[in-house]
C-alpha positions as CSV (number, residue, x, y, z in Angstrom):
1,I,0.1,-0.2,0.0
2,K,2.9,2.5,0.7
3,E,4.5,1.8,-2.6
4,L,1.1,2.7,-4.2
5,S,0.6,5.7,-2.2
6,D,4.1,7.0,-3.1
7,K,3.4,6.1,-7.0
8,V,0.1,8.3,-6.7
9,W,2.0,11.2,-4.9
10,R,4.5,11.1,-7.9
11,G,1.9,11.1,-10.4
12,C,0.4,14.1,-8.8
13,A,3.6,15.9,-8.1
14,K,4.3,15.5,-11.9
15,I,1.0,16.8,-13.1
16,A,1.6,19.8,-10.8
17,E,5.1,20.4,-12.2
18,Q,3.6,20.6,-15.5
19,G,1.3,23.2,-14.1
20,Y,-2.0,21.3,-14.0
21,W,-4.5,21.0,-11.2
22,A,-4.0,17.8,-9.1
23,G,-7.3,18.1,-7.5
24,G,-9.3,19.3,-4.8
25,K,-11.2,22.5,-4.7
26,P,-10.0,25.6,-6.5
27,P,-9.6,28.7,-4.6
28,Y,-12.4,31.4,-4.2
29,G,-12.6,33.4,-7.5
30,L,-11.0,30.7,-10.0
31,K,-12.7,27.7,-11.4
32,R,-11.3,24.4,-13.1
33,L,-11.0,24.1,-16.7
34,L,-11.0,20.9,-18.5
35,L,-8.3,20.6,-21.4
36,D,-8.3,17.8,-24.2
37,E,-5.7,15.5,-25.2
38,N,-4.3,18.4,-27.2
39,R,-4.3,20.7,-24.3
40,E,-7.2,22.8,-26.0
41,P,-9.9,24.2,-23.3
42,T,-13.1,22.2,-23.6
43,D,-15.2,22.9,-20.6
44,T,-15.2,24.2,-17.1
45,L,-15.8,21.6,-14.2
46,A,-18.5,22.1,-11.5
47,A,-18.0,21.2,-8.1
48,G,-17.8,17.3,-7.7
49,Q,-17.5,17.1,-11.6
50,R,-14.8,15.0,-12.5
51,K,-12.4,14.5,-15.9
52,G,-13.6,11.6,-17.9
53,I,-10.7,10.4,-20.0
54,Q,-7.3,9.9,-18.5
55,N,-5.2,11.7,-21.0
56,Q,-7.3,14.9,-20.0
57,R,-5.7,17.6,-17.9
58,V,-7.5,20.1,-15.6
59,T,-6.0,23.8,-15.0
60,L,-7.4,26.8,-13.2
61,T,-9.1,30.0,-14.9
62,V,-10.9,33.1,-14.0
63,G,-14.0,32.3,-12.2
64,D,-17.3,34.0,-11.3
65,P,-17.0,37.6,-12.2
66,A,-18.3,38.6,-8.9
67,E,-15.9,36.8,-7.1
68,T,-12.8,37.7,-9.2
69,K,-13.7,41.3,-8.6
70,V,-13.7,40.7,-4.7
71,V,-10.2,39.1,-5.1
72,I,-8.9,42.1,-6.9
73,R,-10.7,44.7,-4.6
74,I,-8.7,42.7,-1.7
75,F,-5.5,43.1,-3.5
76,H,-6.2,46.8,-4.2
77,E,-7.1,47.8,-0.8
78,F,-4.4,45.7,0.8
79,V,-1.5,47.1,-1.4
80,D,-2.8,50.5,-3.0
81,L,-4.9,51.8,0.0
82,G,-2.8,50.3,2.7
83,Y,-6.0,48.7,4.6
84,S,-5.3,45.9,7.1
85,E,-6.6,42.4,6.3
86,Y,-9.3,43.2,9.2
87,R,-10.5,46.6,7.7
88,I,-10.9,44.8,4.2
89,A,-13.1,42.2,5.8
90,E,-15.2,44.7,7.5
91,R,-15.8,46.8,4.3
92,L,-16.7,43.5,2.3
93,N,-19.1,42.8,5.2
94,E,-20.5,46.3,5.2
95,D,-21.2,45.8,1.5
96,K,-23.1,42.8,2.4
97,I,-20.5,40.7,-0.1
98,P,-21.0,37.1,0.9
99,S,-17.9,35.1,1.7
100,P,-16.9,31.8,0.2
101,S,-18.4,29.8,3.1
102,G,-21.5,32.2,2.9
103,C,-20.6,33.6,6.7
104,R,-19.1,37.1,7.3
105,W,-15.8,37.8,6.0
106,A,-12.8,37.6,8.6
107,G,-9.3,39.1,8.5
108,G,-7.9,35.5,8.4
109,F,-9.6,34.7,5.2
110,V,-8.5,38.0,3.7
111,S,-4.9,37.2,4.8
112,S,-5.1,33.6,3.2
113,C,-6.4,35.2,0.1
114,L,-3.6,37.7,-0.1
115,R,-1.0,34.9,0.4
116,N,-2.2,32.4,-2.3
117,E,0.2,32.4,-5.0
118,K,-2.6,30.8,-7.4
119,Y,-4.0,34.3,-7.8
120,A,-0.7,35.3,-9.6
121,G,-1.0,32.3,-11.9
122,T,1.3,30.2,-9.9
123,M,0.4,26.4,-9.4
124,V,1.5,25.4,-6.1
125,Y,1.3,21.7,-5.0
126,N,2.4,19.7,-1.7
127,R,1.7,22.5,0.8
128,T,0.2,20.0,2.9
129,S,0.9,16.0,3.2
130,Q,-1.2,13.4,4.7
131,K,0.0,9.8,4.4
132,L,-2.5,6.9,4.7
133,K,-4.3,6.7,8.2
134,T,-2.4,9.6,9.6
135,P,-3.5,13.2,10.3
136,S,-2.7,16.0,7.5
137,H,0.5,18.2,8.2
138,S,1.9,21.3,6.6
139,N,5.1,20.9,4.6
140,P,7.9,23.5,4.9
141,P,8.0,25.7,1.6
142,D,11.1,24.5,0.3
143,Q,9.2,21.1,-0.6
144,W,6.3,23.1,-2.2
145,I,6.1,22.5,-6.2
146,R,5.6,25.8,-7.6
147,T,5.0,26.1,-11.4
148,P,4.8,30.2,-12.2
149,G,2.7,31.1,-15.2
150,A,0.8,27.9,-15.0
151,F,-2.5,29.8,-15.8
152,E,-4.0,33.2,-16.4
153,S,-3.5,35.3,-13.2
154,L,-6.2,37.0,-11.5
155,V,-3.9,39.6,-9.9
156,D,-1.2,41.2,-11.5
157,P,2.2,39.3,-10.3
158,E,3.9,42.4,-9.3
159,M,0.7,43.5,-7.2
160,F,0.9,39.9,-5.6
161,Q,4.6,40.6,-4.6
162,R,4.3,43.8,-3.4
163,A,1.5,42.3,-1.0
164,Q,4.0,39.6,-0.1
165,E,6.5,42.2,1.0
166,I,4.1,44.3,2.9
167,I,2.9,41.0,4.7
168,E,6.7,40.3,5.4
169,E,7.1,44.0,6.9
């Protein structure tokens, strides 16, 4: 079983290195895009929907326009206006914009949005690991598999980088 688990992980890692989505729910504001065997877009995948043919691939693409507008707003308010994550969450709640979970926005979610490299078009894989029958754990950043420019960015990569610099300060 361990050997099979390692094979599956290596397969997913290879797919991620090539810039394709290895599975899971896409981030807020992005959706999964199905590519045919020639890597041409065919359709978007709804939640729970899976690709049908083994040689098809999945990538990410710009999602719901209302959600993408919120993500861009979060980066603009943080980088250009200098608002804190908590202030941005307050403003989103004041404007009655639903959060991804349908609850109120919180500073922590805004912060995780600002740190998510996928918004800059970078595929990131192996942030967490879970071996068979063990709890999930976070992996150090040097073990993450990053593929910059894997898909269309929602946020300008330079703006994303400025946000990271502000967070570091």
